[in-house]
mmCIF file of the N, C-alpha and C atoms, coordinates in Angstrom:
data_MODEL
# 
_entry.id   MODEL 
# 
loop_
_atom_site.group_PDB 
_atom_site.id 
_atom_site.type_symbol 
_atom_site.label_atom_id 
_atom_site.label_alt_id 
_atom_site.label_comp_id 
_atom_site.label_asym_id 
_atom_site.label_entity_id 
_atom_site.label_seq_id 
_atom_site.pdbx_PDB_ins_code 
_atom_site.Cartn_x 
_atom_site.Cartn_y 
_atom_site.Cartn_z 
_atom_site.occupancy 
_atom_site.B_iso_or_equiv 
_atom_site.pdbx_formal_charge 
_atom_site.auth_seq_id 
_atom_site.auth_comp_id 
_atom_site.auth_asym_id 
_atom_site.auth_atom_id 
_atom_site.pdbx_PDB_model_num 
ATOM 1   N N  . MET A 1 1  ? -18.391 22.765 -39.149 1.00 0.00 ? 1  MET A N  1 
ATOM 2   C CA . MET A 1 1  ? -17.568 23.482 -39.463 1.00 0.00 ? 1  MET A CA 1 
ATOM 3   C C  . MET A 1 1  ? -16.989 24.606 -38.327 1.00 0.00 ? 1  MET A C  1 
ATOM 4   N N  . VAL A 1 2  ? -17.831 24.391 -37.507 1.00 0.00 ? 2  VAL A N  1 
ATOM 5   C CA . VAL A 1 2  ? -17.377 25.064 -36.174 1.00 0.00 ? 2  VAL A CA 1 
ATOM 6   C C  . VAL A 1 2  ? -16.190 24.521 -35.320 1.00 0.00 ? 2  VAL A C  1 
ATOM 7   N N  . CYS A 1 3  ? -16.405 23.249 -35.371 1.00 0.00 ? 3  CYS A N  1 
ATOM 8   C CA . CYS A 1 3  ? -15.143 22.596 -34.402 1.00 0.00 ? 3  CYS A CA 1 
ATOM 9   C C  . CYS A 1 3  ? -13.905 22.657 -34.906 1.00 0.00 ? 3  CYS A C  1 
ATOM 10  N N  . SER A 1 4  ? -13.785 22.508 -36.439 1.00 0.00 ? 4  SER A N  1 
ATOM 11  C CA . SER A 1 4  ? -12.510 22.607 -37.106 1.00 0.00 ? 4  SER A CA 1 
ATOM 12  C C  . SER A 1 4  ? -11.618 24.150 -36.767 1.00 0.00 ? 4  SER A C  1 
ATOM 13  N N  . PRO A 1 5  ? -12.273 25.179 -37.275 1.00 0.00 ? 5  PRO A N  1 
ATOM 14  C CA . PRO A 1 5  ? -11.665 26.482 -36.938 1.00 0.00 ? 5  PRO A CA 1 
ATOM 15  C C  . PRO A 1 5  ? -11.303 26.506 -35.348 1.00 0.00 ? 5  PRO A C  1 
ATOM 16  N N  . VAL A 1 6  ? -12.076 26.352 -34.486 1.00 0.00 ? 6  VAL A N  1 
ATOM 17  C CA . VAL A 1 6  ? -12.106 26.095 -33.235 1.00 0.00 ? 6  VAL A CA 1 
ATOM 18  C C  . VAL A 1 6  ? -10.856 25.797 -32.638 1.00 0.00 ? 6  VAL A C  1 
ATOM 19  N N  . THR A 1 7  ? -10.550 24.506 -33.295 1.00 0.00 ? 7  THR A N  1 
ATOM 20  C CA . THR A 1 7  ? -9.289  23.617 -32.650 1.00 0.00 ? 7  THR A CA 1 
ATOM 21  C C  . THR A 1 7  ? -8.255  24.145 -33.342 1.00 0.00 ? 7  THR A C  1 
ATOM 22  N N  . VAL A 1 8  ? -8.349  24.576 -34.879 1.00 0.00 ? 8  VAL A N  1 
ATOM 23  C CA . VAL A 1 8  ? -6.865  25.418 -35.377 1.00 0.00 ? 8  VAL A CA 1 
ATOM 24  C C  . VAL A 1 8  ? -6.529  26.613 -34.645 1.00 0.00 ? 8  VAL A C  1 
ATOM 25  N N  . ARG A 1 9  ? -7.623  27.373 -34.091 1.00 0.00 ? 9  ARG A N  1 
ATOM 26  C CA . ARG A 1 9  ? -7.407  28.584 -33.432 1.00 0.00 ? 9  ARG A CA 1 
ATOM 27  C C  . ARG A 1 9  ? -6.689  28.371 -31.869 1.00 0.00 ? 9  ARG A C  1 
ATOM 28  N N  . ILE A 1 10 ? -6.966  27.690 -31.490 1.00 0.00 ? 10 ILE A N  1 
ATOM 29  C CA . ILE A 1 10 ? -6.574  27.183 -30.158 1.00 0.00 ? 10 ILE A CA 1 
ATOM 30  C C  . ILE A 1 10 ? -5.275  26.750 -30.220 1.00 0.00 ? 10 ILE A C  1 
ATOM 31  N N  . ALA A 1 11 ? -4.928  25.693 -31.279 1.00 0.00 ? 11 ALA A N  1 
ATOM 32  C CA . ALA A 1 11 ? -3.272  25.317 -31.046 1.00 0.00 ? 11 ALA A CA 1 
ATOM 33  C C  . ALA A 1 11 ? -2.218  26.298 -31.371 1.00 0.00 ? 11 ALA A C  1 
ATOM 34  N N  . PRO A 1 12 ? -2.573  26.738 -32.805 1.00 0.00 ? 12 PRO A N  1 
ATOM 35  C CA . PRO A 1 12 ? -1.150  27.974 -33.245 1.00 0.00 ? 12 PRO A CA 1 
ATOM 36  C C  . PRO A 1 12 ? -1.487  29.217 -31.963 1.00 0.00 ? 12 PRO A C  1 
ATOM 37  N N  . PRO A 1 13 ? -2.468  29.971 -32.260 1.00 0.00 ? 13 PRO A N  1 
ATOM 38  C CA . PRO A 1 13 ? -2.430  30.907 -31.253 1.00 0.00 ? 13 PRO A CA 1 
ATOM 39  C C  . PRO A 1 13 ? -1.956  30.615 -29.913 1.00 0.00 ? 13 PRO A C  1 
ATOM 40  N N  . ASP A 1 14 ? -2.068  29.463 -29.563 1.00 0.00 ? 14 ASP A N  1 
ATOM 41  C CA . ASP A 1 14 ? -1.787  29.204 -28.156 1.00 0.00 ? 14 ASP A CA 1 
ATOM 42  C C  . ASP A 1 14 ? -0.516  30.026 -27.741 1.00 0.00 ? 14 ASP A C  1 
ATOM 43  N N  . ARG A 1 15 ? 0.667   29.420 -28.366 1.00 0.00 ? 15 ARG A N  1 
ATOM 44  C CA . ARG A 1 15 ? 1.957   30.333 -27.920 1.00 0.00 ? 15 ARG A CA 1 
ATOM 45  C C  . ARG A 1 15 ? 2.123   31.565 -28.277 1.00 0.00 ? 15 ARG A C  1 
ATOM 46  N N  . ARG A 1 16 ? 1.511   32.400 -29.522 1.00 0.00 ? 16 ARG A N  1 
ATOM 47  C CA . ARG A 1 16 ? 1.670   33.770 -29.475 1.00 0.00 ? 16 ARG A CA 1 
ATOM 48  C C  . ARG A 1 16 ? 0.619   34.500 -28.929 1.00 0.00 ? 16 ARG A C  1 
ATOM 49  N N  . PHE A 1 17 ? -0.589  34.081 -28.430 1.00 0.00 ? 17 PHE A N  1 
ATOM 50  C CA . PHE A 1 17 ? -1.366  34.861 -28.185 1.00 0.00 ? 17 PHE A CA 1 
ATOM 51  C C  . PHE A 1 17 ? -1.434  34.294 -26.536 1.00 0.00 ? 17 PHE A C  1 
ATOM 52  N N  . SER A 1 18 ? -1.648  35.493 -25.556 1.00 0.00 ? 18 SER A N  1 
ATOM 53  C CA . SER A 1 18 ? -1.952  34.917 -24.025 1.00 0.00 ? 18 SER A CA 1 
ATOM 54  C C  . SER A 1 18 ? -2.892  33.984 -23.341 1.00 0.00 ? 18 SER A C  1 
ATOM 55  N N  . ARG A 1 19 ? -2.502  33.254 -22.856 1.00 0.00 ? 19 ARG A N  1 
ATOM 56  C CA . ARG A 1 19 ? -3.462  32.348 -21.927 1.00 0.00 ? 19 ARG A CA 1 
ATOM 57  C C  . ARG A 1 19 ? -5.003  32.978 -22.053 1.00 0.00 ? 19 ARG A C  1 
ATOM 58  N N  . SER A 1 20 ? -5.031  34.165 -21.385 1.00 0.00 ? 20 SER A N  1 
ATOM 59  C CA . SER A 1 20 ? -6.133  34.617 -21.263 1.00 0.00 ? 20 SER A CA 1 
ATOM 60  C C  . SER A 1 20 ? -7.172  35.035 -22.323 1.00 0.00 ? 20 SER A C  1 
ATOM 61  N N  . ALA A 1 21 ? -6.309  35.137 -23.520 1.00 0.00 ? 21 ALA A N  1 
ATOM 62  C CA . ALA A 1 21 ? -7.001  35.219 -24.833 1.00 0.00 ? 21 ALA A CA 1 
ATOM 63  C C  . ALA A 1 21 ? -7.688  34.219 -25.440 1.00 0.00 ? 21 ALA A C  1 
ATOM 64  N N  . ILE A 1 22 ? -7.023  33.096 -25.257 1.00 0.00 ? 22 ILE A N  1 
ATOM 65  C CA . ILE A 1 22 ? -7.952  31.926 -25.786 1.00 0.00 ? 22 ILE A CA 1 
ATOM 66  C C  . ILE A 1 22 ? -8.712  31.331 -24.869 1.00 0.00 ? 22 ILE A C  1 
ATOM 67  N N  . PRO A 1 23 ? -8.698  31.537 -23.341 1.00 0.00 ? 23 PRO A N  1 
ATOM 68  C CA . PRO A 1 23 ? -10.078 31.032 -22.632 1.00 0.00 ? 23 PRO A CA 1 
ATOM 69  C C  . PRO A 1 23 ? -11.584 31.810 -23.042 1.00 0.00 ? 23 PRO A C  1 
ATOM 70  N N  . GLU A 1 24 ? -10.963 33.529 -23.665 1.00 0.00 ? 24 GLU A N  1 
ATOM 71  C CA . GLU A 1 24 ? -12.246 34.001 -23.792 1.00 0.00 ? 24 GLU A CA 1 
ATOM 72  C C  . GLU A 1 24 ? -12.814 33.765 -24.910 1.00 0.00 ? 24 GLU A C  1 
ATOM 73  N N  . GLN A 1 25 ? -12.118 33.416 -26.035 1.00 0.00 ? 25 GLN A N  1 
ATOM 74  C CA . GLN A 1 25 ? -12.935 33.023 -27.295 1.00 0.00 ? 25 GLN A CA 1 
ATOM 75  C C  . GLN A 1 25 ? -13.593 32.003 -27.058 1.00 0.00 ? 25 GLN A C  1 
ATOM 76  N N  . ILE A 1 26 ? -12.721 31.125 -26.549 1.00 0.00 ? 26 ILE A N  1 
ATOM 77  C CA . ILE A 1 26 ? -13.539 29.698 -26.299 1.00 0.00 ? 26 ILE A CA 1 
ATOM 78  C C  . ILE A 1 26 ? -14.839 29.774 -25.441 1.00 0.00 ? 26 ILE A C  1 
ATOM 79  N N  . ILE A 1 27 ? -15.074 30.542 -24.541 1.00 0.00 ? 27 ILE A N  1 
ATOM 80  C CA . ILE A 1 27 ? -16.131 31.412 -23.692 1.00 0.00 ? 27 ILE A CA 1 
ATOM 81  C C  . ILE A 1 27 ? -17.498 31.634 -25.050 1.00 0.00 ? 27 ILE A C  1 
ATOM 82  N N  . SER A 1 28 ? -16.602 32.634 -25.664 1.00 0.00 ? 28 SER A N  1 
ATOM 83  C CA . SER A 1 28 ? -17.611 33.474 -26.631 1.00 0.00 ? 28 SER A CA 1 
ATOM 84  C C  . SER A 1 28 ? -17.872 32.361 -27.458 1.00 0.00 ? 28 SER A C  1 
ATOM 85  N N  . SER A 1 29 ? -17.508 31.395 -28.335 1.00 0.00 ? 29 SER A N  1 
ATOM 86  C CA . SER A 1 29 ? -17.794 30.333 -29.097 1.00 0.00 ? 29 SER A CA 1 
ATOM 87  C C  . SER A 1 29 ? -18.890 29.459 -28.638 1.00 0.00 ? 29 SER A C  1 
ATOM 88  N N  . THR A 1 30 ? -18.505 29.149 -27.056 1.00 0.00 ? 30 THR A N  1 
ATOM 89  C CA . THR A 1 30 ? -19.552 28.582 -26.575 1.00 0.00 ? 30 THR A CA 1 
ATOM 90  C C  . THR A 1 30 ? -20.928 28.894 -26.490 1.00 0.00 ? 30 THR A C  1 
ATOM 91  N N  . LEU A 1 31 ? -20.600 30.408 -26.236 1.00 0.00 ? 31 LEU A N  1 
ATOM 92  C CA . LEU A 1 31 ? -22.202 30.968 -25.537 1.00 0.00 ? 31 LEU A CA 1 
ATOM 93  C C  . LEU A 1 31 ? -22.845 31.107 -27.109 1.00 0.00 ? 31 LEU A C  1 
ATOM 94  N N  . SER A 1 32 ? -21.855 31.413 -28.140 1.00 0.00 ? 32 SER A N  1 
ATOM 95  C CA . SER A 1 32 ? -22.773 31.510 -29.680 1.00 0.00 ? 32 SER A CA 1 
ATOM 96  C C  . SER A 1 32 ? -23.001 30.489 -30.316 1.00 0.00 ? 32 SER A C  1 
ATOM 97  N N  . SER A 1 33 ? -22.855 29.168 -29.891 1.00 0.00 ? 33 SER A N  1 
ATOM 98  C CA . SER A 1 33 ? -23.274 27.821 -30.351 1.00 0.00 ? 33 SER A CA 1 
ATOM 99  C C  . SER A 1 33 ? -22.859 26.748 -29.431 1.00 0.00 ? 33 SER A C  1 
ATOM 100 N N  . PRO A 1 34 ? -23.421 26.975 -28.443 1.00 0.00 ? 34 PRO A N  1 
ATOM 101 C CA . PRO A 1 34 ? -23.172 25.800 -27.348 1.00 0.00 ? 34 PRO A CA 1 
ATOM 102 C C  . PRO A 1 34 ? -23.656 24.083 -27.905 1.00 0.00 ? 34 PRO A C  1 
ATOM 103 N N  . SER A 1 35 ? -24.355 24.470 -28.665 1.00 0.00 ? 35 SER A N  1 
ATOM 104 C CA . SER A 1 35 ? -24.588 22.827 -29.107 1.00 0.00 ? 35 SER A CA 1 
ATOM 105 C C  . SER A 1 35 ? -23.813 22.431 -29.891 1.00 0.00 ? 35 SER A C  1 
ATOM 106 N N  . SER A 1 36 ? -22.949 23.052 -30.753 1.00 0.00 ? 36 SER A N  1 
ATOM 107 C CA . SER A 1 36 ? -22.051 22.917 -31.751 1.00 0.00 ? 36 SER A CA 1 
ATOM 108 C C  . SER A 1 36 ? -20.409 22.466 -30.844 1.00 0.00 ? 36 SER A C  1 
ATOM 109 N N  . ASN A 1 37 ? -20.412 23.305 -29.750 1.00 0.00 ? 37 ASN A N  1 
ATOM 110 C CA . ASN A 1 37 ? -19.219 23.079 -28.854 1.00 0.00 ? 37 ASN A CA 1 
ATOM 111 C C  . ASN A 1 37 ? -19.392 22.443 -27.859 1.00 0.00 ? 37 ASN A C  1 
ATOM 112 N N  . ALA A 1 38 ? -20.612 21.905 -27.741 1.00 0.00 ? 38 ALA A N  1 
ATOM 113 C CA . ALA A 1 38 ? -20.856 21.095 -26.505 1.00 0.00 ? 38 ALA A CA 1 
ATOM 114 C C  . ALA A 1 38 ? -19.737 19.619 -26.507 1.00 0.00 ? 38 ALA A C  1 
ATOM 115 N N  . PRO A 1 39 ? -20.050 18.927 -27.812 1.00 0.00 ? 39 PRO A N  1 
ATOM 116 C CA . PRO A 1 39 ? -19.194 17.755 -27.816 1.00 0.00 ? 39 PRO A CA 1 
ATOM 117 C C  . PRO A 1 39 ? -17.863 18.057 -28.389 1.00 0.00 ? 39 PRO A C  1 
ATOM 118 N N  . ASP A 1 40 ? -16.899 17.805 -27.274 1.00 0.00 ? 40 ASP A N  1 
ATOM 119 C CA . ASP A 1 40 ? -15.553 18.382 -27.875 1.00 0.00 ? 40 ASP A CA 1 
ATOM 120 C C  . ASP A 1 40 ? -14.811 17.167 -28.507 1.00 0.00 ? 40 ASP A C  1 
ATOM 121 N N  . PRO A 1 41 ? -14.156 17.790 -29.600 1.00 0.00 ? 41 PRO A N  1 
ATOM 122 C CA . PRO A 1 41 ? -13.590 17.006 -30.864 1.00 0.00 ? 41 PRO A CA 1 
ATOM 123 C C  . PRO A 1 41 ? -12.392 15.908 -29.937 1.00 0.00 ? 41 PRO A C  1 
ATOM 124 N N  . CYS A 1 42 ? -11.955 16.158 -28.806 1.00 0.00 ? 42 CYS A N  1 
ATOM 125 C CA . CYS A 1 42 ? -11.110 15.512 -28.313 1.00 0.00 ? 42 CYS A CA 1 
ATOM 126 C C  . CYS A 1 42 ? -11.673 14.327 -27.686 1.00 0.00 ? 42 CYS A C  1 
# 
């Protein structure tokens, strides 16, 4: 259930939030649970 919210947050906020905020959240999520984020859904 970690991949779903991560993908949803990257799409919508992509235009609203700045590009710097997106990479930061992705890095935090990857460090928190690299096992779940290791295999990208794409």
